[in-house]
C-alpha positions as CSV (number, residue, x, y, z in Angstrom):
1,X,-23.4,-18.9,-14.5
2,X,-21.2,-17.2,-11.5
3,X,-19.3,-15.8,-14.3
4,X,-19.7,-13.5,-17.3
5,X,-18.7,-14.8,-20.6
6,X,-21.0,-12.4,-22.6
7,X,-19.7,-9.4,-22.1
8,X,-17.5,-7.8,-24.8
9,X,-14.0,-6.4,-24.1
10,X,-12.6,-3.9,-26.1
11,X,-8.8,-5.0,-26.9
12,X,-8.1,-2.0,-28.5
13,X,-4.7,-0.5,-27.3
14,X,-3.4,-3.7,-25.4
15,X,-1.2,-4.8,-28.3
16,X,-3.2,-7.6,-28.8
17,X,-1.7,-10.0,-31.7
18,X,-5.2,-10.4,-33.2
19,X,-5.8,-6.8,-34.0
20,X,-2.3,-5.4,-34.4
21,X,-1.0,-8.0,-37.0
22,X,-4.0,-8.1,-38.8
23,X,-2.8,-5.4,-41.2
24,X,0.3,-7.1,-41.7
25,X,-1.3,-10.4,-42.6
26,X,-4.2,-9.5,-44.5
27,X,-3.8,-5.9,-45.6
28,X,-6.8,-4.4,-43.9
29,X,-8.3,-3.9,-40.3
30,X,-12.2,-4.5,-40.6
31,X,-12.2,-8.2,-39.6
32,X,-13.6,-10.2,-36.9
33,X,-10.3,-11.9,-35.7
34,X,-11.0,-15.2,-35.3
35,X,-7.6,-16.6,-35.8
36,X,-5.1,-16.3,-32.8
37,X,-5.4,-19.0,-30.0
38,X,-6.4,-17.0,-26.9
39,X,-10.0,-16.2,-25.9
40,X,-12.1,-13.1,-25.5
41,X,-13.5,-13.6,-21.9
42,X,-11.8,-12.0,-18.8
43,X,-9.1,-14.1,-17.0
44,X,-11.0,-15.2,-13.8
45,X,-11.0,-13.0,-10.8
46,X,-8.7,-15.7,-8.5
47,X,-5.8,-14.5,-11.2
48,X,-6.4,-10.8,-11.3
49,X,-6.8,-10.8,-7.6
50,X,-3.2,-12.5,-7.2
51,X,-1.6,-10.2,-9.7
52,X,-3.1,-7.5,-7.5
53,X,-2.1,-8.9,-3.9
54,X,1.6,-8.7,-5.6
55,X,1.3,-5.4,-6.6
56,X,-0.2,-4.3,-3.4
57,X,3.5,-5.3,-2.0
58,X,5.4,-2.8,-4.1
59,X,8.2,-4.9,-4.9
60,X,8.7,-7.1,-8.1
61,X,11.9,-8.6,-7.3
62,X,13.3,-11.9,-8.0
63,X,11.2,-15.0,-7.2
64,X,11.6,-18.2,-6.9
65,X,9.3,-21.4,-7.2
66,X,7.5,-22.6,-3.5
67,X,6.5,-25.7,-2.6
68,X,2.8,-24.4,-3.1
69,X,3.6,-23.7,-6.9
70,X,4.6,-27.5,-7.2
71,X,1.8,-28.7,-4.9
72,X,-0.9,-26.9,-7.1
73,X,0.6,-28.4,-10.0
74,X,0.6,-32.0,-8.6
75,X,-2.9,-31.9,-7.4
76,X,-4.6,-30.3,-10.2
77,X,-3.0,-33.3,-12.5
78,X,-4.0,-36.0,-10.0
79,X,-7.6,-34.8,-9.5
80,X,-8.4,-34.4,-13.1
81,X,-6.3,-37.2,-14.7
82,X,-5.3,-39.3,-12.0
83,X,-1.4,-38.6,-12.8
84,X,0.8,-38.7,-9.9
85,X,3.8,-36.7,-9.9
86,X,6.4,-35.4,-7.4
87,X,8.1,-31.9,-7.4
88,X,11.6,-33.5,-8.4
89,X,9.3,-34.3,-12.2
90,X,8.1,-30.9,-12.9
91,X,10.1,-28.0,-14.8
92,X,9.3,-24.7,-15.4
93,X,9.5,-23.2,-19.1
94,X,8.2,-20.0,-20.2
95,X,5.7,-21.1,-22.4
96,X,4.9,-24.8,-24.5
97,X,6.6,-23.8,-28.0
98,X,10.0,-22.4,-26.1
99,X,9.5,-25.5,-23.8
100,X,9.6,-27.7,-27.1
101,X,12.5,-25.6,-28.8
102,X,14.6,-26.4,-25.5
103,X,13.8,-30.0,-25.3
104,X,14.4,-30.4,-29.1
105,X,17.9,-28.8,-28.4
106,X,18.4,-30.5,-25.1
107,X,17.8,-34.0,-26.6
108,X,18.6,-34.2,-30.3
109,X,21.4,-32.8,-32.7
110,X,21.0,-31.1,-35.8
111,X,20.1,-33.7,-38.5
112,X,18.2,-36.0,-36.4
113,X,14.5,-36.4,-37.5
114,X,11.2,-35.5,-35.7
115,X,7.9,-36.9,-36.1
116,X,4.9,-34.8,-36.6
117,X,1.2,-35.8,-37.7
118,X,0.0,-33.0,-40.0
119,X,-2.3,-31.3,-40.3
120,X,-1.0,-30.3,-36.8
121,X,-0.1,-27.2,-35.0
122,X,2.3,-25.3,-37.2
123,X,5.1,-24.7,-34.2
124,X,6.1,-28.1,-34.2
125,X,7.8,-27.9,-37.8
126,X,8.8,-24.7,-37.8
127,X,10.6,-24.9,-34.3
128,X,12.1,-28.4,-35.6
129,X,13.3,-27.0,-39.0
130,X,14.6,-23.8,-37.6
131,X,16.8,-26.0,-35.1
132,X,18.2,-27.9,-38.2
133,X,16.1,-31.1,-37.5
134,X,14.7,-33.1,-40.5
135,X,10.8,-33.2,-40.2
136,X,9.2,-36.8,-41.1
137,X,5.5,-36.5,-41.4
138,X,2.9,-39.1,-40.5
139,X,-0.5,-37.6,-41.6
140,X,-3.4,-37.9,-40.2
141,X,-6.8,-39.5,-42.4
142,X,-9.8,-38.0,-42.4
143,X,-12.8,-40.5,-42.1
144,X,-16.6,-39.6,-41.6
145,X,-15.8,-36.2,-40.5
146,X,-13.3,-37.4,-37.8
147,X,-9.2,-37.8,-38.0
148,X,-7.8,-41.0,-36.9
149,X,-4.0,-42.0,-36.7
150,X,-2.4,-44.1,-39.9
151,X,-0.5,-46.5,-37.6
152,X,0.8,-48.7,-40.2
153,X,2.4,-45.4,-41.9
154,X,3.6,-44.6,-38.5
155,X,5.2,-47.7,-38.0
156,X,7.0,-47.0,-41.0
157,X,8.0,-43.6,-40.3
158,X,9.0,-44.0,-37.2
159,X,12.1,-46.1,-38.0
160,X,15.2,-43.7,-37.6
161,X,13.6,-40.7,-35.8
162,X,15.1,-39.5,-32.7
163,X,11.9,-37.7,-31.1
164,X,7.9,-37.7,-32.0
165,X,6.0,-34.5,-31.3
166,X,2.5,-35.4,-30.3
167,X,-0.2,-33.0,-30.4
168,X,-2.7,-34.4,-27.4
169,X,-5.1,-33.2,-27.6
170,X,-4.8,-32.5,-31.1
171,X,-4.8,-28.9,-32.4
172,X,-6.3,-28.0,-34.9
173,X,-8.5,-31.0,-35.4
174,X,-9.9,-30.9,-31.7
175,X,-9.4,-34.7,-31.4
176,X,-9.4,-36.6,-28.2
177,X,-7.1,-39.7,-28.9
178,X,-8.7,-43.2,-27.8
179,X,-6.4,-45.0,-25.4
180,X,-5.9,-47.9,-28.2
181,X,-4.2,-45.1,-30.4
182,X,-2.6,-43.6,-27.6
183,X,-0.9,-47.4,-26.7
184,X,-0.3,-48.4,-30.3
185,X,1.9,-44.9,-30.6
186,X,3.8,-45.8,-27.3
187,X,4.4,-49.7,-28.3
188,X,6.0,-48.2,-31.7
189,X,7.7,-45.6,-30.3
190,X,9.4,-47.7,-27.7
191,X,10.3,-50.6,-30.5
192,X,12.1,-47.9,-32.2
193,X,13.6,-45.8,-29.8
194,X,11.8,-42.7,-30.4
195,X,11.4,-40.1,-27.6
196,X,7.8,-38.6,-27.2
197,X,7.0,-34.9,-26.6
198,X,3.5,-34.7,-26.0
199,X,1.7,-31.3,-26.0
200,X,-1.0,-31.4,-23.4
201,X,-1.8,-27.5,-23.5
202,X,-5.3,-28.2,-24.4
203,X,-5.9,-30.9,-22.3
204,X,-7.9,-28.8,-19.6
205,X,-10.4,-28.0,-22.1
206,X,-11.7,-31.4,-23.1
207,X,-15.3,-31.5,-23.3
208,X,-17.6,-33.6,-21.7
209,X,-18.1,-36.8,-22.2
210,X,-14.7,-37.1,-23.2
211,X,-12.2,-37.6,-21.2
212,X,-8.4,-36.8,-21.9
213,X,-5.5,-39.6,-21.3
214,X,-2.1,-37.8,-20.5
215,X,0.2,-40.1,-22.9
216,X,2.6,-40.6,-20.0
217,X,-0.4,-42.8,-18.1
218,X,-0.2,-45.2,-21.1
219,X,2.0,-47.8,-19.8
220,X,5.4,-47.3,-17.5
221,X,7.3,-48.0,-20.9
222,X,5.2,-44.5,-21.9
223,X,5.7,-42.8,-19.1
224,X,9.7,-43.3,-19.2
225,X,10.2,-42.5,-22.8
226,X,7.8,-39.4,-22.5
227,X,8.7,-35.4,-22.1
228,X,5.1,-33.8,-20.8
229,X,4.4,-30.2,-21.8
230,X,1.5,-28.9,-19.8
231,X,0.0,-25.3,-19.3
232,X,-3.0,-22.9,-17.6
233,X,-2.5,-20.7,-20.5
234,X,-5.0,-21.9,-22.8
235,X,-7.8,-23.1,-20.3
236,X,-7.6,-20.1,-18.3
237,X,-7.0,-17.5,-20.9
238,X,-3.4,-16.1,-19.5
239,X,-1.3,-17.0,-22.7
240,X,0.4,-13.8,-22.1
241,X,1.7,-14.8,-18.6
242,X,4.1,-17.3,-20.2
243,X,3.8,-20.0,-18.0
244,X,3.9,-23.7,-18.5
245,X,5.4,-27.0,-16.9
246,X,7.5,-29.8,-18.4
247,X,6.5,-33.5,-16.3
248,X,9.5,-36.2,-17.1
249,X,9.4,-39.1,-15.0
250,X,12.5,-40.7,-16.4
251,X,15.1,-39.3,-14.0
252,X,18.1,-39.4,-16.0
253,X,16.4,-37.2,-18.9
254,X,14.8,-34.8,-16.2
255,X,18.3,-34.4,-14.6
256,X,19.6,-33.6,-18.3
257,X,16.9,-31.2,-19.4
258,X,17.3,-29.3,-15.6
259,X,20.8,-28.9,-16.0
260,X,20.5,-27.4,-19.9
261,X,18.2,-25.1,-18.7
262,X,19.6,-24.2,-15.4
263,X,23.3,-23.0,-18.2
264,X,21.1,-20.6,-19.7
265,X,18.7,-19.4,-16.5
266,X,16.4,-20.3,-18.5
267,X,13.5,-21.9,-16.1
268,X,13.7,-18.9,-13.9
269,X,10.0,-16.9,-14.8
270,X,8.8,-13.8,-14.0
271,X,7.2,-12.2,-10.8
272,X,4.0,-13.4,-11.7
273,X,4.3,-16.5,-13.4
274,X,4.3,-19.2,-10.8
275,X,1.6,-17.1,-8.8
276,X,-1.0,-17.2,-11.8
277,X,-0.3,-21.0,-12.4
278,X,-1.1,-21.8,-8.6
279,X,-4.2,-19.7,-8.5
280,X,-5.7,-21.2,-11.7
281,X,-5.2,-25.0,-10.2
282,X,-6.3,-23.9,-6.4
283,X,-9.0,-21.5,-7.4
284,X,-10.2,-22.0,-11.0
285,X,-11.9,-25.2,-11.4
286,X,-15.6,-23.6,-11.1
287,X,-15.0,-21.0,-13.7
288,X,-13.2,-23.5,-16.2
289,X,-16.2,-25.7,-15.6
290,X,-18.5,-23.3,-16.6
291,X,-16.1,-21.7,-19.4
292,X,-16.2,-25.1,-21.0
293,X,-19.8,-25.0,-20.9
294,X,-20.3,-21.9,-22.7
295,X,-17.7,-22.8,-25.3
296,X,-19.7,-26.3,-25.9
297,X,-22.7,-23.7,-26.6
298,X,-20.9,-21.8,-29.1
299,X,-19.6,-25.2,-30.6
300,X,-23.1,-26.3,-31.2
301,X,-24.3,-22.8,-32.3
302,X,-21.4,-22.8,-34.7
303,X,-22.3,-26.8,-36.2
304,X,-26.1,-25.9,-36.6
305,X,-25.4,-22.8,-38.0
306,X,-23.0,-23.9,-40.6
307,X,-25.4,-27.3,-41.5
308,X,-28.5,-24.6,-42.2
309,X,-26.8,-21.6,-43.8
310,X,-23.4,-22.8,-45.2
311,X,-23.7,-26.9,-46.0
312,X,-20.3,-26.9,-48.2
313,X,-18.7,-25.8,-45.1
314,X,-18.2,-29.0,-43.0
315,X,-16.8,-28.5,-39.6
316,X,-15.0,-31.0,-37.7
317,X,-16.6,-31.2,-34.1
318,X,-14.0,-30.8,-31.7
319,X,-13.7,-33.1,-28.3
320,X,-11.4,-30.2,-26.8
321,X,-10.8,-26.5,-27.3
322,X,-12.3,-23.7,-28.6
323,X,-10.8,-24.0,-32.1
324,X,-12.9,-25.6,-34.6
325,X,-11.5,-27.4,-38.2
326,X,-13.3,-26.4,-41.1
327,X,-13.4,-28.4,-44.1
328,X,-13.8,-26.4,-47.1
329,X,-13.3,-28.6,-50.1
330,X,-16.7,-28.8,-51.6
331,X,-16.5,-24.9,-52.2
332,X,-13.6,-25.7,-54.9
333,X,-11.7,-23.0,-54.0
334,X,-7.8,-22.8,-54.3
335,X,-5.9,-21.7,-50.7
336,X,-5.6,-18.2,-52.0
337,X,-9.2,-18.0,-53.3
338,X,-10.4,-19.7,-49.8
339,X,-8.4,-17.0,-47.9
340,X,-9.9,-13.9,-50.0
341,X,-13.6,-15.8,-49.3
342,X,-13.2,-15.6,-46.0
343,X,-11.2,-12.2,-45.8
344,X,-12.3,-10.1,-48.5
345,X,-15.8,-11.2,-48.9
346,X,-17.0,-12.5,-45.0
347,X,-14.4,-9.9,-43.4
348,X,-13.4,-12.8,-41.2
349,X,-9.5,-13.4,-39.4
350,X,-9.1,-17.2,-39.5
351,X,-5.8,-19.3,-39.4
352,X,-5.5,-20.7,-43.0
353,X,-5.3,-24.3,-43.0
354,X,-1.9,-24.7,-45.2
355,X,-0.3,-23.4,-42.2
356,X,-1.0,-26.6,-41.0
357,X,0.9,-28.9,-43.5
358,X,0.1,-29.8,-46.9
359,X,-3.1,-31.6,-45.5
360,X,-4.7,-28.6,-44.4
361,X,-4.8,-26.3,-47.4
362,X,-8.6,-26.2,-48.2
363,X,-9.4,-26.1,-44.4
364,X,-9.6,-22.9,-42.2
365,X,-9.3,-22.9,-38.5
366,X,-12.1,-20.9,-36.5
367,X,-11.8,-19.7,-32.8
368,X,-15.1,-19.6,-31.2
369,X,-13.9,-18.4,-27.3
370,X,-15.5,-15.6,-27.7
371,X,-18.9,-13.8,-26.8
372,X,-21.8,-15.1,-28.1
373,X,-22.8,-12.2,-30.2
374,X,-19.4,-12.1,-31.6
375,X,-19.9,-15.8,-32.9
376,X,-23.4,-15.0,-34.5
377,X,-22.5,-11.8,-36.0
378,X,-19.1,-13.7,-37.3
379,X,-21.3,-16.5,-38.4
380,X,-24.4,-14.0,-40.5
381,X,-21.0,-12.3,-42.2
382,X,-20.1,-15.8,-43.5
383,X,-23.6,-16.5,-44.5
384,X,-23.8,-13.5,-46.7
385,X,-20.9,-13.8,-48.3
386,X,-21.6,-17.5,-48.8
387,X,-25.0,-16.4,-50.4
388,X,-23.5,-13.8,-52.2
389,X,-21.3,-15.9,-54.2
390,X,-24.0,-18.3,-55.0
391,X,-22.9,-21.5,-53.1
């Protein structure tokens, strides 16, 4: 490979959350951190060079968003997904979760119902309840090692909801939804007048041969009923840059959201934000293609290792992202015992499944976005703990 994904980068002393929060969360620091959803790979040189060039100018003053920023997004989504857009469809926000929070505040009111599909990215629930909205759940169904939507339940649950937050692709399940599933969601939500927020932050990490379909491209009806959230942060490992974008084709909604943000200057961004987005989308394709191949290699390794050495832990193979959802139900452990097994026995820091909803309480989320040597060490520790426990 042209780019290096094998070198281990020491993140001590960088205030990395995955390291600094271990003591608070688990009371120890001798764990391999495989929980926070960022990767341990260096950002692409095109990103670092863009930051250096700006620093070399010597002034870090206020900046605006030039046409080159918007054009980078427009060309990227068109080349990758056939998704057309113009500058007037795009709004900058300082992160996907902040963007969703702002959109909830803009487009709904306290007491409104927000529909989610657990087990799902926990900030969907947290942000909704924090803003005084009522959360309605449409649990996914796990069948033959993969999740699918319960569309009959969705038809019932959607009634009376103000909006739905769709995870597309799905986190933590790594699901790339079929066009048929997305079409059904679009029809149900349109019929029940449910606005759709589509979180597509993991779209650029879709693993071949799977293909991502933006929800807004399902139909013209969906196009006018969707607020799409995208960012290069997960795919290019620049989450700390806090630069995301919202794409809204409904002209009235776009104007409403823009006005909402402008009242508090909430769409400003910082001096490095837009230039990093532009660098990723104009110079980053080769880096991302190689990163995805490396991630797929890690996934293949973990899947094969667990089957051979820890067969009671069933990995749900992701079709997008570097996150693997582990089905640990055959271990017969309570959520507390499961956490103890991974932390105190295997010395691994993973995300506890219950944070993604009641449906995830016997699962764990594993981040394999690290050099292969770290993944191998982690799997060895897991296998040793598994054997000691007599599974």
